[in-house]
ROROMI-200710 format. One record per residue (C-alpha): residue number from 1; residue in one letter; x, y, z. Coordinates in nm, 3 decimals. Last residue first. Example, Ala and Ser with C-alpha at 12.3 -4.5 7.8 and 13.67 -1.06 7.14 Angstrom:
BEGIN
+-----+-----+---------+---------+---------+
!   n ! res !      c1 !      c2 !      c3 !
+-----+-----+---------+---------+---------+
!   2 !   S !   1.367 !  -0.106 !   0.714 !
!   1 !   A !   1.230 !  -0.450 !   0.780 !
+-----+-----+---------+---------+---------+
END
This chain:
BEGIN
+-----+-----+---------+---------+---------+
!   n ! res !      c1 !      c2 !      c3 !
+-----+-----+---------+---------+---------+
! 396 !   X !   6.630 !  -0.051 !  -2.269 !
! 395 !   X !   6.436 !  -0.247 !  -2.529 !
! 394 !   X !   6.384 !  -0.627 !  -2.545 !
! 393 !   X !   6.251 !  -0.822 !  -2.844 !
! 392 !   X !   6.154 !  -1.186 !  -2.902 !
! 391 !   X !   6.076 !  -1.337 !  -3.242 !
! 390 !   X !   5.942 !  -1.674 !  -3.356 !
! 389 !   X !   5.902 !  -1.710 !  -3.728 !
! 388 !   X !   5.757 !  -1.969 !  -3.965 !
! 387 !   X !   5.778 !  -1.985 !  -4.342 !
! 386 !   X !   5.614 !  -2.208 !  -4.605 !
! 385 !   X !   5.692 !  -2.194 !  -4.975 !
! 384 !   X !   5.539 !  -2.366 !  -5.277 !
! 383 !   X !   5.762 !  -2.278 !  -5.569 !
! 382 !   X !   5.740 !  -2.008 !  -5.837 !
! 381 !   X !   5.802 !  -1.976 !  -6.214 !
! 380 !   X !   5.610 !  -2.296 !  -6.277 !
! 379 !   X !   5.292 !  -2.108 !  -6.185 !
! 378 !   X !   5.007 !  -2.178 !  -5.944 !
! 377 !   X !   5.227 !  -2.161 !  -5.630 !
! 376 !   X !   5.078 !  -2.196 !  -5.281 !
! 375 !   X !   5.251 !  -1.949 !  -5.045 !
! 374 !   X !   5.218 !  -2.012 !  -4.668 !
! 373 !   X !   5.334 !  -1.749 !  -4.419 !
! 372 !   X !   5.340 !  -1.780 !  -4.041 !
! 371 !   X !   5.426 !  -1.545 !  -3.752 !
! 370 !   X !   5.466 !  -1.557 !  -3.378 !
! 369 !   X !   5.578 !  -1.232 !  -3.213 !
! 368 !   X !   5.672 !  -1.154 !  -2.853 !
! 367 !   X !   5.768 !  -0.819 !  -2.701 !
! 366 !   X !   5.957 !  -0.683 !  -2.404 !
! 365 !   X !   6.021 !  -0.344 !  -2.246 !
! 364 !   X !   5.695 !  -0.212 !  -2.102 !
! 363 !   X !   5.542 !  -0.539 !  -1.988 !
! 362 !   X !   5.530 !  -0.831 !  -2.226 !
! 361 !   X !   5.388 !  -0.681 !  -2.543 !
! 360 !   X !   5.186 !  -0.898 !  -2.778 !
! 359 !   X !   5.187 !  -1.049 !  -3.124 !
! 358 !   X !   5.010 !  -1.318 !  -3.328 !
! 357 !   X !   5.065 !  -1.327 !  -3.701 !
! 356 !   X !   4.905 !  -1.513 !  -3.992 !
! 355 !   X !   4.968 !  -1.498 !  -4.368 !
! 354 !   X !   4.788 !  -1.699 !  -4.637 !
! 353 !   X !   4.920 !  -1.687 !  -4.992 !
! 352 !   X !   4.783 !  -1.756 !  -5.337 !
! 351 !   X !   4.954 !  -1.826 !  -5.665 !
! 350 !   X !   5.110 !  -1.677 !  -5.978 !
! 349 !   X !   4.795 !  -1.686 !  -6.192 !
! 348 !   X !   4.835 !  -1.562 !  -6.548 !
! 347 !   X !   4.644 !  -1.242 !  -6.629 !
! 346 !   X !   4.828 !  -1.149 !  -6.946 !
! 345 !   X !   4.989 !  -0.834 !  -6.814 !
! 344 !   X !   4.931 !  -0.762 !  -6.443 !
! 343 !   X !   5.027 !  -1.122 !  -6.361 !
! 342 !   X !   4.856 !  -1.283 !  -6.063 !
! 341 !   X !   4.851 !  -1.296 !  -5.685 !
! 340 !   X !   4.549 !  -1.370 !  -5.464 !
! 339 !   X !   4.656 !  -1.272 !  -5.113 !
! 338 !   X !   4.494 !  -1.358 !  -4.777 !
! 337 !   X !   4.588 !  -1.172 !  -4.459 !
! 336 !   X !   4.523 !  -1.265 !  -4.093 !
! 335 !   X !   4.633 !  -1.049 !  -3.800 !
! 334 !   X !   4.597 !  -1.119 !  -3.426 !
! 333 !   X !   4.705 !  -0.871 !  -3.157 !
! 332 !   X !   4.726 !  -0.990 !  -2.798 !
! 331 !   X !   4.730 !  -0.778 !  -2.480 !
! 330 !   X !   4.355 !  -0.818 !  -2.411 !
! 329 !   X !   4.202 !  -0.932 !  -2.737 !
! 328 !   X !   4.277 !  -0.740 !  -3.056 !
! 327 !   X !   4.148 !  -0.868 !  -3.387 !
! 326 !   X !   4.268 !  -0.808 !  -3.744 !
! 325 !   X !   4.136 !  -0.934 !  -4.075 !
! 324 !   X !   4.275 !  -0.842 !  -4.414 !
! 323 !   X !   4.181 !  -0.944 !  -4.768 !
! 322 !   X !   4.410 !  -0.912 !  -5.071 !
! 321 !   X !   4.404 !  -0.871 !  -5.445 !
! 320 !   X !   4.764 !  -0.845 !  -5.567 !
! 319 !   X !   4.833 !  -0.779 !  -5.934 !
! 318 !   X !   5.196 !  -0.811 !  -6.043 !
! 317 !   X !   5.393 !  -0.722 !  -6.354 !
! 316 !   X !   5.471 !  -0.941 !  -6.657 !
! 315 !   X !   5.848 !  -0.914 !  -6.601 !
! 314 !   X !   5.798 !  -1.019 !  -6.237 !
! 313 !   X !   5.837 !  -0.752 !  -5.967 !
! 312 !   X !   6.141 !  -0.826 !  -5.749 !
! 311 !   X !   6.079 !  -0.899 !  -5.381 !
! 310 !   X !   5.781 !  -1.098 !  -5.503 !
! 309 !   X !   5.815 !  -1.439 !  -5.333 !
! 308 !   X !   5.877 !  -1.285 !  -4.993 !
! 307 !   X !   5.676 !  -1.540 !  -4.789 !
! 306 !   X !   5.534 !  -1.239 !  -4.605 !
! 305 !   X !   5.294 !  -1.165 !  -4.888 !
! 304 !   X !   5.258 !  -0.892 !  -5.151 !
! 303 !   X !   5.383 !  -0.609 !  -4.930 !
! 302 !   X !   5.542 !  -0.570 !  -4.583 !
! 301 !   X !   5.849 !  -0.774 !  -4.677 !
! 300 !   X !   5.939 !  -0.520 !  -4.945 !
! 299 !   X !   6.058 !  -0.230 !  -4.730 !
! 298 !   X !   6.121 !  -0.034 !  -5.048 !
! 297 !   X !   6.443 !   0.109 !  -5.196 !
! 296 !   X !   6.450 !  -0.107 !  -5.514 !
! 295 !   X !   6.077 !  -0.066 !  -5.599 !
! 294 !   X !   6.067 !  -0.137 !  -5.974 !
! 293 !   X !   5.761 !  -0.177 !  -6.197 !
! 292 !   X !   5.818 !  -0.490 !  -6.407 !
! 291 !   X !   6.021 !  -0.494 !  -6.727 !
! 290 !   X !   5.952 !  -0.704 !  -7.039 !
! 289 !   X !   5.893 !  -0.396 !  -7.253 !
! 288 !   X !   5.638 !  -0.264 !  -7.007 !
! 287 !   X !   5.503 !  -0.385 !  -6.674 !
! 286 !   X !   5.256 !  -0.273 !  -6.409 !
! 285 !   X !   5.255 !  -0.305 !  -6.031 !
! 284 !   X !   4.895 !  -0.339 !  -5.918 !
! 283 !   X !   4.767 !  -0.333 !  -5.562 !
! 282 !   X !   4.413 !  -0.419 !  -5.458 !
! 281 !   X !   4.275 !  -0.399 !  -5.106 !
! 280 !   X !   4.009 !  -0.536 !  -4.873 !
! 279 !   X !   3.952 !  -0.478 !  -4.507 !
! 278 !   X !   3.845 !  -0.599 !  -4.167 !
! 277 !   X !   3.942 !  -0.466 !  -3.824 !
! 276 !   X !   3.794 !  -0.592 !  -3.496 !
! 275 !   X !   3.866 !  -0.441 !  -3.152 !
! 274 !   X !   3.577 !  -0.190 !  -3.169 !
! 273 !   X !   3.455 !  -0.213 !  -3.529 !
! 272 !   X !   3.715 !  -0.089 !  -3.774 !
! 271 !   X !   3.672 !  -0.101 !  -4.150 !
! 270 !   X !   3.979 !  -0.095 !  -4.374 !
! 269 !   X !   3.963 !   0.013 !  -4.742 !
! 268 !   X !   4.253 !  -0.013 !  -4.989 !
! 267 !   X !   4.326 !   0.111 !  -5.340 !
! 266 !   X !   4.663 !   0.084 !  -5.512 !
! 265 !   X !   4.794 !   0.160 !  -5.859 !
! 264 !   X !   5.141 !   0.161 !  -6.018 !
! 263 !   X !   5.231 !   0.229 !  -6.379 !
! 262 !   X !   5.512 !   0.126 !  -6.615 !
! 261 !   X !   5.726 !   0.295 !  -6.881 !
! 260 !   X !   6.031 !   0.110 !  -7.013 !
! 259 !   X !   6.371 !   0.150 !  -7.180 !
! 258 !   X !   6.638 !  -0.104 !  -7.083 !
! 257 !   X !   7.003 !  -0.073 !  -6.966 !
! 256 !   X !   6.925 !   0.198 !  -6.707 !
! 255 !   X !   7.217 !   0.443 !  -6.692 !
! 254 !   X !   7.016 !   0.764 !  -6.649 !
! 253 !   X !   6.649 !   0.681 !  -6.603 !
! 252 !   X !   6.383 !   0.423 !  -6.700 !
! 251 !   X !   6.020 !   0.522 !  -6.642 !
! 250 !   X !   5.772 !   0.510 !  -6.359 !
! 249 !   X !   5.417 !   0.629 !  -6.305 !
! 248 !   X !   5.233 !   0.640 !  -5.972 !
! 247 !   X !   4.879 !   0.626 !  -5.837 !
! 246 !   X !   4.772 !   0.577 !  -5.476 !
! 245 !   X !   4.454 !   0.536 !  -5.273 !
! 244 !   X !   4.404 !   0.471 !  -4.905 !
! 243 !   X !   4.067 !   0.473 !  -4.723 !
! 242 !   X !   4.012 !   0.408 !  -4.354 !
! 241 !   X !   3.653 !   0.313 !  -4.270 !
! 240 !   X !   3.529 !   0.445 !  -3.937 !
! 239 !   X !   3.242 !   0.309 !  -3.729 !
! 238 !   X !   2.913 !   0.474 !  -3.627 !
! 237 !   X !   2.733 !   0.390 !  -3.950 !
! 236 !   X !   3.009 !   0.359 !  -4.206 !
! 235 !   X !   3.204 !   0.679 !  -4.140 !
! 234 !   X !   3.476 !   0.799 !  -4.376 !
! 233 !   X !   3.855 !   0.802 !  -4.343 !
! 232 !   X !   4.156 !   0.954 !  -4.507 !
! 231 !   X !   4.467 !   0.890 !  -4.714 !
! 230 !   X !   4.557 !   0.999 !  -5.071 !
! 229 !   X !   4.887 !   0.923 !  -5.250 !
! 228 !   X !   5.019 !   1.085 !  -5.566 !
! 227 !   X !   5.314 !   0.965 !  -5.774 !
! 226 !   X !   5.626 !   1.026 !  -5.979 !
! 225 !   X !   5.894 !   0.757 !  -6.022 !
! 224 !   X !   6.219 !   0.799 !  -6.217 !
! 223 !   X !   6.431 !   0.486 !  -6.257 !
! 222 !   X !   6.776 !   0.337 !  -6.205 !
! 221 !   X !   6.741 !  -0.011 !  -6.051 !
! 220 !   X !   6.870 !  -0.186 !  -6.367 !
! 219 !   X !   7.190 !   0.021 !  -6.331 !
! 218 !   X !   7.298 !  -0.172 !  -6.019 !
! 217 !   X !   7.632 !  -0.018 !  -5.906 !
! 216 !   X !   7.581 !   0.340 !  -6.028 !
! 215 !   X !   7.218 !   0.366 !  -5.912 !
! 214 !   X !   7.041 !   0.684 !  -6.023 !
! 213 !   X !   6.700 !   0.693 !  -5.855 !
! 212 !   X !   6.474 !   0.996 !  -5.902 !
! 211 !   X !   6.189 !   0.959 !  -5.655 !
! 210 !   X !   5.923 !   1.227 !  -5.701 !
! 209 !   X !   5.640 !   1.250 !  -5.453 !
! 208 !   X !   5.300 !   1.401 !  -5.387 !
! 207 !   X !   5.117 !   1.319 !  -5.066 !
! 206 !   X !   4.756 !   1.405 !  -4.988 !
! 205 !   X !   4.585 !   1.405 !  -4.647 !
! 204 !   X !   4.238 !   1.354 !  -4.506 !
! 203 !   X !   4.167 !   1.403 !  -4.137 !
! 202 !   X !   3.849 !   1.606 !  -4.192 !
! 201 !   X !   4.008 !   1.873 !  -4.413 !
! 200 !   X !   4.340 !   1.839 !  -4.588 !
! 199 !   X !   4.695 !   1.789 !  -4.449 !
! 198 !   X !   4.954 !   1.823 !  -4.727 !
! 197 !   X !   5.250 !   1.585 !  -4.756 !
! 196 !   X !   5.545 !   1.660 !  -4.986 !
! 195 !   X !   5.807 !   1.391 !  -5.069 !
! 194 !   X !   6.120 !   1.450 !  -5.278 !
! 193 !   X !   6.395 !   1.188 !  -5.312 !
! 192 !   X !   6.707 !   1.254 !  -5.524 !
! 191 !   X !   6.960 !   0.980 !  -5.608 !
! 190 !   X !   7.321 !   0.992 !  -5.724 !
! 189 !   X !   7.397 !   0.649 !  -5.589 !
! 188 !   X !   7.664 !   0.401 !  -5.484 !
! 187 !   X !   7.514 !   0.066 !  -5.384 !
! 186 !   X !   7.665 !  -0.133 !  -5.097 !
! 185 !   X !   7.518 !  -0.469 !  -4.996 !
! 184 !   X !   7.497 !  -0.637 !  -5.335 !
! 183 !   X !   7.873 !  -0.592 !  -5.385 !
! 182 !   X !   7.964 !  -0.789 !  -5.073 !
! 181 !   X !   8.151 !  -0.686 !  -4.758 !
! 180 !   X !   7.936 !  -0.371 !  -4.717 !
! 179 !   X !   7.644 !  -0.552 !  -4.556 !
! 178 !   X !   7.367 !  -0.772 !  -4.703 !
! 177 !   X !   7.082 !  -0.549 !  -4.579 !
! 176 !   X !   7.168 !  -0.254 !  -4.801 !
! 175 !   X !   7.374 !   0.054 !  -4.724 !
! 174 !   X !   7.254 !   0.291 !  -4.995 !
! 173 !   X !   7.503 !   0.557 !  -5.106 !
! 172 !   X !   7.504 !   0.918 !  -5.220 !
! 171 !   X !   7.139 !   0.990 !  -5.136 !
! 170 !   X !   7.005 !   1.347 !  -5.157 !
! 169 !   X !   6.693 !   1.379 !  -4.948 !
! 168 !   X !   6.402 !   1.626 !  -4.964 !
! 167 !   X !   6.108 !   1.640 !  -4.729 !
! 166 !   X !   5.816 !   1.883 !  -4.730 !
! 165 !   X !   5.557 !   1.878 !  -4.452 !
! 164 !   X !   5.246 !   2.088 !  -4.517 !
! 163 !   X !   4.952 !   2.217 !  -4.314 !
! 162 !   X !   5.054 !   2.576 !  -4.400 !
! 161 !   X !   5.417 !   2.588 !  -4.511 !
! 160 !   X !   5.680 !   2.605 !  -4.238 !
! 159 !   X !   5.723 !   2.231 !  -4.186 !
! 158 !   X !   6.054 !   2.188 !  -4.373 !
! 157 !   X !   6.255 !   1.866 !  -4.371 !
! 156 !   X !   6.602 !   1.835 !  -4.529 !
! 155 !   X !   6.806 !   1.518 !  -4.575 !
! 154 !   X !   7.174 !   1.483 !  -4.669 !
! 153 !   X !   7.338 !   1.157 !  -4.767 !
! 152 !   X !   7.435 !   0.806 !  -4.670 !
! 151 !   X !   7.123 !   0.585 !  -4.648 !
! 150 !   X !   7.018 !   0.296 !  -4.425 !
! 149 !   X !   6.890 !  -0.058 !  -4.481 !
! 148 !   X !   6.860 !  -0.260 !  -4.158 !
! 147 !   X !   7.054 !  -0.571 !  -4.071 !
! 146 !   X !   6.814 !  -0.801 !  -3.883 !
! 145 !   X !   6.554 !  -0.796 !  -4.160 !
! 144 !   X !   6.207 !  -0.670 !  -4.077 !
! 143 !   X !   6.331 !  -0.307 !  -4.077 !
! 142 !   X !   6.373 !  -0.293 !  -4.453 !
! 141 !   X !   6.447 !   0.078 !  -4.397 !
! 140 !   X !   6.212 !   0.243 !  -4.638 !
! 139 !   X !   6.156 !   0.424 !  -4.970 !
! 138 !   X !   5.897 !   0.308 !  -5.228 !
! 137 !   X !   5.632 !   0.118 !  -5.033 !
! 136 !   X !   5.772 !   0.254 !  -4.708 !
! 135 !   X !   5.420 !   0.341 !  -4.577 !
! 134 !   X !   5.495 !   0.715 !  -4.611 !
! 133 !   X !   5.871 !   0.773 !  -4.643 !
! 132 !   X !   6.114 !   0.603 !  -4.399 !
! 131 !   X !   6.475 !   0.719 !  -4.421 !
! 130 !   X !   6.724 !   0.593 !  -4.158 !
! 129 !   X !   7.054 !   0.780 !  -4.154 !
! 128 !   X !   7.419 !   0.786 !  -4.248 !
! 127 !   X !   7.541 !   1.144 !  -4.265 !
! 126 !   X !   7.399 !   1.496 !  -4.270 !
! 125 !   X !   7.058 !   1.568 !  -4.120 !
! 124 !   X !   6.871 !   1.897 !  -4.157 !
! 123 !   X !   6.554 !   1.995 !  -3.971 !
! 122 !   X !   6.361 !   2.317 !  -4.014 !
! 121 !   X !   6.013 !   2.432 !  -3.898 !
! 120 !   X !   6.040 !   2.388 !  -3.522 !
! 119 !   X !   6.352 !   2.604 !  -3.504 !
! 118 !   X !   6.729 !   2.593 !  -3.558 !
! 117 !   X !   6.737 !   2.216 !  -3.620 !
! 116 !   X !   7.080 !   2.092 !  -3.732 !
! 115 !   X !   7.142 !   1.720 !  -3.711 !
! 114 !   X !   7.470 !   1.529 !  -3.722 !
! 113 !   X !   7.473 !   1.171 !  -3.844 !
! 112 !   X !   7.585 !   0.817 !  -3.773 !
! 111 !   X !   7.355 !   0.523 !  -3.843 !
! 110 !   X !   7.389 !   0.146 !  -3.885 !
! 109 !   X !   7.761 !   0.109 !  -3.831 !
! 108 !   X !   7.747 !  -0.264 !  -3.894 !
! 107 !   X !   7.874 !  -0.585 !  -3.738 !
! 106 !   X !   7.839 !  -0.935 !  -3.878 !
! 105 !   X !   7.624 !  -1.242 !  -3.958 !
! 104 !   X !   7.399 !  -1.219 !  -4.261 !
! 103 !   X !   7.019 !  -1.209 !  -4.216 !
! 102 !   X !   6.869 !  -1.269 !  -4.560 !
! 101 !   X !   6.718 !  -1.614 !  -4.495 !
! 100 !   X !   6.771 !  -1.785 !  -4.828 !
!  99 !   X !   6.670 !  -2.148 !  -4.884 !
!  98 !   X !   6.934 !  -2.416 !  -4.801 !
!  97 !   X !   7.163 !  -2.604 !  -5.037 !
!  96 !   X !   7.363 !  -2.284 !  -5.081 !
!  95 !   X !   7.507 !  -2.340 !  -4.732 !
!  94 !   X !   7.814 !  -2.523 !  -4.868 !
!  93 !   X !   7.892 !  -2.206 !  -5.060 !
!  92 !   X !   7.980 !  -2.013 !  -4.743 !
!  91 !   X !   7.762 !  -1.719 !  -4.639 !
!  90 !   X !   7.741 !  -1.357 !  -4.751 !
!  89 !   X !   7.746 !  -1.442 !  -5.123 !
!  88 !   X !   7.424 !  -1.252 !  -5.202 !
!  87 !   X !   7.217 !  -1.458 !  -4.953 !
!  86 !   X !   7.209 !  -1.560 !  -4.586 !
!  85 !   X !   7.186 !  -1.927 !  -4.684 !
!  84 !   X !   7.052 !  -2.132 !  -4.393 !
!  83 !   X !   7.155 !  -2.402 !  -4.148 !
!  82 !   X !   7.322 !  -2.166 !  -3.903 !
!  81 !   X !   7.159 !  -2.295 !  -3.584 !
!  80 !   X !   7.216 !  -2.229 !  -3.209 !
!  79 !   X !   7.317 !  -1.863 !  -3.249 !
!  78 !   X !   7.426 !  -1.652 !  -3.547 !
!  77 !   X !   7.517 !  -1.305 !  -3.423 !
!  76 !   X !   7.406 !  -0.977 !  -3.581 !
!  75 !   X !   7.578 !  -0.671 !  -3.434 !
!  74 !   X !   7.436 !  -0.323 !  -3.486 !
!  73 !   X !   7.586 !   0.017 !  -3.400 !
!  72 !   X !   7.405 !   0.352 !  -3.380 !
!  71 !   X !   7.531 !   0.709 !  -3.367 !
!  70 !   X !   7.336 !   1.034 !  -3.325 !
!  69 !   X !   7.436 !   1.397 !  -3.315 !
!  68 !   X !   7.297 !   1.737 !  -3.214 !
!  67 !   X !   7.322 !   2.095 !  -3.336 !
!  66 !   X !   7.085 !   2.378 !  -3.241 !
!  65 !   X !   7.365 !   2.564 !  -3.059 !
!  64 !   X !   7.445 !   2.243 !  -2.870 !
!  63 !   X !   7.167 !   1.992 !  -2.810 !
!  62 !   X !   7.224 !   1.667 !  -2.620 !
!  61 !   X !   7.376 !   1.365 !  -2.784 !
!  60 !   X !   7.195 !   1.055 !  -2.909 !
!  59 !   X !   7.357 !   0.717 !  -2.845 !
!  58 !   X !   7.281 !   0.380 !  -2.998 !
!  57 !   X !   7.342 !   0.012 !  -2.927 !
!  56 !   X !   7.173 !  -0.266 !  -3.123 !
!  55 !   X !   7.225 !  -0.636 !  -3.059 !
!  54 !   X !   7.069 !  -0.869 !  -3.316 !
!  53 !   X !   7.040 !  -1.235 !  -3.231 !
!  52 !   X !   7.020 !  -1.519 !  -3.480 !
!  51 !   X !   6.861 !  -1.856 !  -3.543 !
!  50 !   X !   6.804 !  -1.957 !  -3.903 !
!  49 !   X !   6.675 !  -2.306 !  -3.990 !
!  48 !   X !   6.644 !  -2.348 !  -4.366 !
!  47 !   X !   6.481 !  -2.666 !  -4.495 !
!  46 !   X !   6.678 !  -2.910 !  -4.706 !
!  45 !   X !   6.561 !  -3.064 !  -5.037 !
!  44 !   X !   6.525 !  -2.718 !  -5.191 !
!  43 !   X !   6.297 !  -2.586 !  -5.470 !
!  42 !   X !   5.990 !  -2.700 !  -5.272 !
!  41 !   X !   6.051 !  -2.443 !  -5.001 !
!  40 !   X !   6.036 !  -2.494 !  -4.623 !
!  39 !   X !   6.181 !  -2.190 !  -4.444 !
!  38 !   X !   6.211 !  -2.176 !  -4.063 !
!  37 !   X !   6.309 !  -1.848 !  -3.894 !
!  36 !   X !   6.417 !  -1.804 !  -3.530 !
!  35 !   X !   6.456 !  -1.444 !  -3.419 !
!  34 !   X !   6.621 !  -1.266 !  -3.126 !
!  33 !   X !   6.608 !  -0.889 !  -3.105 !
!  32 !   X !   6.799 !  -0.702 !  -2.835 !
!  31 !   X !   6.789 !  -0.325 !  -2.807 !
!  30 !   X !   6.998 !  -0.074 !  -2.610 !
!  29 !   X !   6.951 !   0.303 !  -2.616 !
!  28 !   X !   7.176 !   0.563 !  -2.456 !
!  27 !   X !   7.058 !   0.922 !  -2.412 !
!  26 !   X !   7.270 !   1.238 !  -2.411 !
!  25 !   X !   7.444 !   1.430 !  -2.134 !
!  24 !   X !   7.801 !   1.364 !  -2.242 !
!  23 !   X !   7.819 !   1.534 !  -2.583 !
!  22 !   X !   7.587 !   1.821 !  -2.494 !
!  21 !   X !   7.777 !   1.885 !  -2.169 !
!  20 !   X !   8.108 !   1.886 !  -2.352 !
!  19 !   X !   7.972 !   2.133 !  -2.601 !
!  18 !   X !   7.851 !   2.368 !  -2.330 !
!  17 !   X !   8.181 !   2.339 !  -2.138 !
!  16 !   X !   8.386 !   2.393 !  -2.450 !
!  15 !   X !   8.184 !   2.701 !  -2.539 !
!  14 !   X !   8.220 !   2.847 !  -2.189 !
!  13 !   X !   8.595 !   2.795 !  -2.187 !
!  12 !   X !   8.641 !   2.937 !  -2.534 !
!  11 !   X !   8.457 !   3.267 !  -2.500 !
!  10 !   X !   8.463 !   3.333 !  -2.878 !
!   9 !   X !   8.705 !   3.586 !  -3.027 !
!   8 !   X !   8.957 !   3.319 !  -3.128 !
!   7 !   X !   8.689 !   3.138 !  -3.331 !
!   6 !   X !   8.620 !   3.457 !  -3.527 !
!   5 !   X !   8.986 !   3.527 !  -3.578 !
!   4 !   X !   9.035 !   3.178 !  -3.719 !
!   3 !   X !   8.740 !   3.224 !  -3.955 !
!   2 !   X !   8.885 !   3.550 !  -4.081 !
!   1 !   X !   8.728 !   3.889 !  -4.005 !
+-----+-----+---------+---------+---------+
END
């Protein structure tokens, strides 16, 4: 039987009705996110004042024969103040006198994919999609920036093994935060991402991963990373201590212009006492042959200080010893983080940073965030940097 004969034998009217219902009976989502960002950096005479609004509209279809679809559009609009450099050539040259705030103006097709999920064990997505693996240290969506990072490719998730979730993604293109109008915003790939999480006893879990990045447009990002991550908790008296440990090794791959082998290590402990959380952690990104450990797909803002001084690992690597303190009172969440940052090779001091955030929900749909970052440089390779944010969100 040919394909055309097969389609002709189907009850057309019923199929069209079912498909039409799936397409029109889905859910619409609308999000507004306004943010003001101030950057005061010693390398610039003028401070950056960035004021922009992101509008996000998405639609998820209903289910038709185990298939569904999703589409999402973003629009970033500069409002009130554009005295900032949005980076990578996305703003006019007369704005180069300002520090970078990487939120370029413009529209973006953020996600568009079809999903096939025949049962609870299998899920397949084909198209442009968000990929967030573990804590996004190696693969994430850069969700802090107004234009999110998404991926063109095919992803598979299988939950059929005992206590195990296996995810594989083939990435053909990375849609970076700068947008497709500039070279830095669109990186063609031949990348494979494998992540397997196994649930162990007593709320412990282990994750093994292999991230094989082949970047045609930025060969320096091409690398093979293999790692193991452990998460769990123990009791200290009557109160839990969350433990996170991770080891990874990385080497150059495919078209990388330089040979190197570098290691990654992280250990963190967080103690929770009612509404108070306190913790300590150490993260090390190694170096070799003048190359620092690479994390080109990461959500970088979440690591090594909110002042974003270490979006690229220095040639001598990076050691980050940090302390965390969190407190929840009524609807407010307070977070304080201190970083002591130095070279992994040679031990030179890079600087210290203090980060502070205060956030709360306003009803069911709205949110408020106040955030500060202050980096104090101890090396001539860096500059004292202070940043302030005010952010308002609304979800419908």
